[in-house]
C-alpha positions in Angstrom: 3.1 -41.0 10.7 5.4 -43.9 10.2 3.0 -46.2 12.1 -0.1 -45.1 10.2 -2.3 -47.8 8.7 -2.6 -47.0 5.0 -4.6 -48.1 2.0 -5.6 -46.4 -1.2 -7.6 -43.2 -0.6 -8.6 -42.9 -4.3 -10.5 -46.1 -3.8 -11.7 -45.0 -0.4 -10.0 -47.7 1.6 -7.3 -45.9 3.5 -8.4 -46.6 7.1 -6.5 -43.6 8.7 -7.9 -41.2 6.1 -11.5 -42.5 6.6 -11.3 -42.3 10.3 -9.9 -38.7 10.1 -12.7 -37.6 7.7 -15.3 -39.0 10.1 -13.6 -37.2 13.0 -13.5 -33.8 11.3 -17.0 -34.1 9.9 -18.2 -34.7 13.5 -16.1 -31.7 14.8 -17.7 -29.6 12.1 -21.2 -30.9 12.6 -21.5 -32.1 9.0 -22.3 -35.4 7.3 -19.0 -36.0 5.6 -15.5 -34.6 5.0 -12.8 -35.0 2.3 -9.0 -34.8 2.7 -7.3 -32.6 0.1 -3.7 -31.5 -0.2 -4.2 -27.8 0.2 -6.7 -25.1 1.2 -6.6 -23.7 -2.3 -7.7 -27.0 -3.8 -10.3 -27.4 -1.0 -11.9 -24.1 -1.8 -11.7 -24.8 -5.6 -13.5 -28.1 -5.5 -16.1 -26.6 -3.1 -16.9 -23.8 -5.6 -16.9 -26.3 -8.5 -19.3 -28.6 -6.6 -21.7 -25.8 -5.6 -21.9 -24.0 -9.0 -22.2 -24.8 -12.6 -20.6 -23.0 -15.6 -21.8 -19.5 -15.9 -23.0 -19.2 -12.3 -21.7 -16.6 -9.9 -20.3 -16.6 -6.4 -20.3 -13.5 -4.2 -17.1 -13.1 -2.3 -15.0 -10.6 -0.4 -12.6 -8.6 -2.7 -9.7 -9.4 -0.3 -10.7 -12.9 0.6 -8.4 -15.7 -0.4 -11.0 -17.4 -2.6 -11.0 -14.4 -4.8 -7.6 -12.7 -4.5 -5.0 -15.3 -3.7 -6.1 -18.5 -5.4 -5.1 -17.6 -9.0 -8.6 -17.3 -10.3 -9.0 -21.1 -10.3 -12.8 -21.1 -10.2 -13.0 -18.9 -13.3 -10.2 -20.8 -15.1 -11.3 -24.4 -14.3 -15.0 -23.9 -13.7 -16.1 -20.9 -15.8 -17.6 -19.4 -12.7 -18.0 -15.7 -12.3 -16.8 -14.0 -9.1 -18.7 -11.0 -7.8 -16.2 -9.3 -5.5 -17.5 -7.2 -2.6 -15.5 -4.7 -0.6 -14.6 -6.2 2.8 -15.5 -4.2 5.9 -12.8 -3.3 8.4 -14.0 -6.1 10.7 -13.6 -8.7 8.0 -17.4 -9.0 7.3 -19.3 -8.3 4.1 -22.0 -5.7 4.3 -25.3 -7.5 3.8 -27.1 -4.5 2.3 -24.3 -4.1 -0.3 -24.5 -7.9 -1.0 -28.2 -7.5 -1.6 -27.6 -4.9 -4.2 -25.1 -7.1 -6.0 -27.3 -10.2 -6.4 -28.3 -10.5 -10.0 -32.0 -10.7 -11.0 -33.2 -13.8 -12.8 -32.6 -12.4 -16.3 -30.7 -13.9 -19.3 -28.5 -10.9 -19.4 -26.8 -11.9 -16.1 -24.9 -14.7 -14.5 -27.0 -16.5 -12.0 -26.1 -15.7 -8.4 -25.6 -19.0 -6.7 -23.1 -19.0 -3.8 -22.0 -16.7 -1.0 -18.4 -17.2 0.2 -17.2 -16.0 3.6 -13.8 -16.2 5.3 -13.3 -16.7 9.0 -10.8 -15.6 10.2 -10.0 -12.8 7.7 -6.6 -11.3 8.3 -6.9 -12.6 11.8 -10.2 -11.0 12.4 -13.1 -13.1 13.7 -16.5 -13.1 12.2 -18.8 -13.5 15.2 -21.6 -15.9 15.7 -24.2 -13.1 15.4 -22.8 -12.1 12.0 -22.6 -15.8 10.8 -26.3 -16.2 11.8 -27.3 -13.0 9.9 -25.4 -14.0 6.8 -27.0 -17.5 6.9 -30.4 -16.0 7.1 -29.5 -13.6 4.3 -28.3 -16.5 2.1 -31.4 -18.6 2.7 -33.7 -15.6 2.0 -32.0 -15.0 -1.3 -31.7 -18.7 -2.4 -27.9 -18.8 -2.0 -25.8 -21.6 -0.7 -22.9 -20.7 1.6 -19.2 -21.8 1.7 -16.8 -20.9 4.4 -13.1 -20.6 3.8 -12.3 -21.6 7.4 -8.6 -22.1 7.0 -8.1 -20.6 10.5 -11.6 -21.5 11.9 -9.9 -23.1 14.9 -8.4 -19.7 15.7 -11.9 -18.1 15.4 -13.4 -20.7 17.7 -10.6 -20.2 20.2 -11.1 -16.5 20.3 -14.9 -16.8 20.6 -14.7 -19.6 23.2 -17.0 -21.9 21.1 -16.7 -25.2 19.3 -15.9 -25.1 15.6 -19.3 -26.6 14.8 -21.0 -23.6 16.3 -19.4 -21.4 13.5 -19.6 -24.0 10.7 -23.3 -24.8 11.5 -24.3 -21.7 9.6 -22.8 -22.7 6.2 -23.4 -25.5 3.7 -19.7 -26.3 3.4 -16.4 -25.4 5.0 -12.7 -25.7 4.2 -10.5 -26.2 7.3 -6.7 -26.0 7.0 -4.5 -28.0 9.3 -1.1 -26.8 8.0 -1.4 -23.3 9.5 -2.1 -22.8 13.2 -2.4 -26.5 13.9 1.0 -27.3 12.5 0.4 -30.3 10.3 2.9 -30.6 7.4 0.1 -30.6 4.8 -3.6 -31.0 4.3 -7.1 -29.4 4.5 -10.5 -31.0 5.0 -13.6 -30.0 3.1 -16.8 -30.6 5.1 -20.4 -30.7 3.9 -23.3 -33.0 3.1 -22.8 -36.5 1.8 -24.0 -35.5 -1.7 -21.8 -32.5 -1.7 -18.7 -34.4 -0.7 -19.3 -37.1 -3.3 -19.3 -34.3 -6.0 -16.2 -32.7 -4.4 -14.4 -36.1 -4.5 -14.9 -36.3 -8.3 -13.6 -32.7 -8.7 -10.6 -33.4 -6.4 -9.6 -36.3 -8.8 -9.9 -34.0 -11.8 -7.8 -31.3 -10.0 -5.0 -33.8 -9.3 -5.8 -34.2 -5.6 -6.4 -37.9 -5.4 -3.7 -39.4 -3.3 -2.8 -43.1 -2.7 -1.3 -43.9 0.8 -2.6 -40.7 2.3 -2.9 -42.2 5.8 0.6 -40.8 6.6 -0.8 -37.3 6.1 -4.0 -38.0 7.9 -2.0 -39.3 10.9 -0.2 -36.0 11.2 -3.5 -34.1 11.2 -4.8 -36.5 13.9 -1.7 -35.6 15.9 -2.4 -31.9 15.4 -6.0 -32.3 16.6 -4.9 -34.2 19.7 -2.1 -31.8 20.7 -2.3 -28.4 19.0 -5.9 -27.1 19.4 -5.9 -26.0 23.0 -2.5 -24.4 22.7 -3.8 -21.9 20.1 -4.6 -19.7 23.1 -0.8 -19.2 23.6 -0.5 -18.0 20.0 -3.2 -15.4 20.6 -1.5 -14.3 23.8 1.9 -13.9 22.1 0.3 -11.9 19.3 -1.4 -9.6 21.8 1.8 -9.1 23.7 3.6 -8.3 20.4 0.9 -5.8 19.3 0.9 -4.0 22.7 4.7 -3.6 22.6 5.0 -2.5 18.9 2.1 0.0 19.2 4.2 1.8 21.8 6.9 2.6 19.2 6.5 6.0 17.5 7.6 4.8 14.1 4.9 2.0 14.0 1.2 2.3 13.4 -0.8 -0.7 14.7 -3.4 -1.6 12.1 -5.0 -4.6 13.7 -4.5 -7.5 16.1 -6.9 -10.3 16.6 -6.2 -14.0 17.1 -2.6 -14.8 16.1 -2.0 -12.0 13.6 -0.5 -8.5 14.0 -0.6 -6.0 11.2 1.6 -2.9 11.4 2.4 0.0 9.1 5.8 1.6 8.8 6.7 5.0 7.4 7.5 3.8 3.8 8.6 0.8 1.7 12.3 1.5 2.3 11.9 1.4 6.0 10.1 -2.0 5.7 12.9 -3.3 3.5 15.7 -2.2 5.8 13.9 -3.5 8.8 13.4 -6.9 7.2 17.2 -7.0 6.4 18.0 -6.0 10.0 15.8 -8.7 11.4 17.1 -11.3 8.9 20.7 -10.8 10.0 19.5 -11.6 13.5 17.6 -14.8 12.6 14.1 -13.4 12.2 12.4 -13.9 8.9 9.8 -11.4 7.7 8.3 -10.1 4.5 9.5 -6.6 4.1 7.2 -3.8 3.1 5.4 -0.7 4.4 2.7 -2.9 5.7 3.8 -6.0 7.6 1.9 -9.1 8.8 3.4 -10.8 11.9 2.0 -14.2 12.7 2.5 -16.2 15.9 2.3 -20.0 15.8 3.3 -23.2 17.6 7.0 -22.6 16.7 7.0 -19.1 18.2 7.3 -19.2 22.0 6.7 -16.4 24.5 10.5 -16.0 24.7 10.7 -15.7 20.9 8.1 -13.0 21.0 10.1 -11.0 23.5 13.2 -11.4 21.3 11.3 -10.0 18.3 10.0 -7.1 20.5 13.6 -6.3 21.6 14.9 -6.3 18.0 12.1 -3.9 16.9 13.0 -1.6 19.7 16.7 -1.9 18.9 16.1 -1.0 15.2 14.0 2.1 15.9 16.5 3.2 18.5 19.3 3.4 15.9 
């Protein structure tokens, strides 16, 4: 990062940012890409670029773009979300989606955009589903955006290149500060015209950065060193899930990619367990339902330590 060549990214002349945007656009199979500070802002400017005021985007009720991004599309863009229940495998039921598309009638907002999330809670939306969703969107005159914050995890699990997933959508947001370990940054990918619009929205949303090459350099490092090793995260999560599912006091909800979801007896158990783990140097969010995520700072040995601590707690 300290050796990065920098310029002014607001003026488009930071060479490290420009090279990174070209690199990620190529990885995603899109014409262009745009560096933004966060995944939330990336999704926001995507929605604002695809839709006009009063138009509607269809989205999973538990997807980040609806539930965890503070309603930004409605607040800043006057866009109407149409939330859809998410199936247990992370997909949206296409028949249900069909029933929620609004007719061309002045009583209704105009349905414009379909938003998917891959992975969702660690669950991978497969190539067949992405193809079906793409055909559905085209048939109904919708554009598609993918919240692909963890799309490299999805590609690792499926054994495909990222472009094979992103090929089915018009735009995709890819986060580099999660599984790939960069300190900050997401890239939004799409057509040249779409990215030009997104760059204007990024400026309005406060995402125009000056010497951003230092951040782009960190993402370059992550792409060079931290993609292939995602397999280790998935293996560690699988080992964690197998071990915890053998404890009588724990119900395994799901495990795919690098996420393990478990359920405990009640909220108090979750709170006490979190305190027990914290005293031994393991940070968790307490609660009846817990999400355990493996990443590049969690080794196989760390995973065994966490397993041993869970066993110790429930043996008390």
